[in-house]
C-alpha positions, -999 to +999 in steps of 0.1 A: +127+376+779+094+358+788+087+384+815+090+412+790+065+396+766+038+388+792+021+423+792+018+421+755+002+387+757-022+399+784-032+429+764-039+407+734-060+383+755-080+412+769-086+425+734-099+392+722-123+390+752-136+425+747-140+419+709-160+388+716-183+405+741-187+434+717-197+411+689-223+393+711-238+426+723-240+441+689-257+410+676-282+411+704-290+447+698-292+446+660-316+417+657-348+436+661-367+413+638-363+375+642-352+357+610-382+337+595-379+300+601-388+292+565-382+311+533-398+299+501-375+290+473-368+320+450-366+299+418-401+290+408-393+273+375-399+240+393-409+228+428-380+222+452-368+188+461-378+153+450-359+159+425-354+195+416-359+190+379-374+161+359-357+148+328-366+148+292-401+134+285-408+131+322-438+146+340-439+155+377-466+138+398-477+148+433-493+131+462-506+149+493-519+134+525-533+149+558-534+117+578-498+107+580-481+099+613-470+130+632-437+115+643-411+100+620-376+087+624-366+108+593-389+139+593-391+166+567-372+199+573-388+224+597-413+238+599-427+207+583-411+182+607-445+167+614-443+152+580-423+121+571-393+129+549-405+101+525-434+078+520-441+044+504-479+047+502-482+071+473-503+067+441-498+080+406-508+077+370-475+071+352-457+038+354-434+026+367-442+042+401-411+048+423-412+028+455-404+058+476-416+094+471-397+123+488-411+152+506-418+183+484-413+214+505-425+240+480-456+221+469-466+214+505-463+252+512-484+259+480-512+234+490-513+247+526-518+282+514-547+271+492-563+252+521-556+271+553-547+264+580-534+234+560-520+202+574-511+184+542-478+168+536-470+166+498-445+145+479-434+145+443-415+124+418-409+122+380-429+097+359-421+087+323-443+099+295-452+074+268-444+093+236-460+081+204-461+092+168-490+112+153-494+083+128-507+062+157-536+086+165-570+073+153-587+093+126-603+124+140-589+113+174-617+087+176-645+112+174-664+097+145-688+073+164-723+085+174-715+072+209-682+092+211-677+118+238-648+141+243-621+135+269-590+156+279-559+149+299-536+177+310-503+179+329-475+204+336-452+208+306-421+186+310-394+205+329-367+189+309-385+193+275-393+166+250-377+148+221-409+150+201-420+187+204-453+201+191-454+233+171-448+267+188-460+280+213-462+244+227-427+233+218-422+220+253-451+196+249-449+162+231-469+162+199-487+130+209-487+107+239-503+074+251-525+087+280-519+067+312-545+043+325-569+059+349-565+094+334-600+093+319-630+070+314-612+053+285-577+060+271-567+054+235-534+041+221-524+076+212-538+111+217-527+143+200-519+176+217-551+197+220-539+233+213-573+249+223-574+231+257-537+239+263-542+275+254-571+278+278-549+265+306-522+291+296-548+318+300-555+306+335-519+309+344-509+272+341-482+259+317-500+227+309-499+204+279-534+190+271-544+161+250-578+153+236-596+123+221-630+107+221-640+077+241-669+055+231-698+050+255-711+015+260-743+008+242-774+015+262-760+044+282-784+069+265-755+091+255-764+088+218-799+103+226-784+133+244-762+144+215 
């Protein structure tokens, strides 16, 4: 009986070999255009990685550097493998700052397109917004003093929304925040949403939430004479 089955086994083996060779040849002939090494993420609602989406009342912060080491034990994915996959030397406005920032592939691609040929490595993370009540905003947002001058702070609208929404069409923006230290010359305890500044950003193509207030210049600066 085994002698009778041998031809069938041989025919089956030859068929497998020919099929494998045919598949290899067909693949070699059909690939006229090499597949691109990197394809940008299709979903542009938020930047990829680090993490994909921030939570409620969180703002995404970015840090880019062109002077990072070219070799890393844990590099970013190609074609950005000259960038470390994470860094510990980043800076940001919103506290607490995470001890490690992860590589942001999509934002790195965006920055390199803006600054060709581009060698930046970019990282992102989610920082907590300090949400406050409108009742904590100073009268006229602090713009009553003769030494007052206008300041504005803007950021991308929270990806996860907010628990204290402003009126439409800025319902994804908090109605008032405590601006982070370092965002301007002087930051108040509370700043209200500035619809005009936010709308100007929307007309420029940015979904930003902007907040406005007045800081007071130190006496003797000459600002009062320039008003």
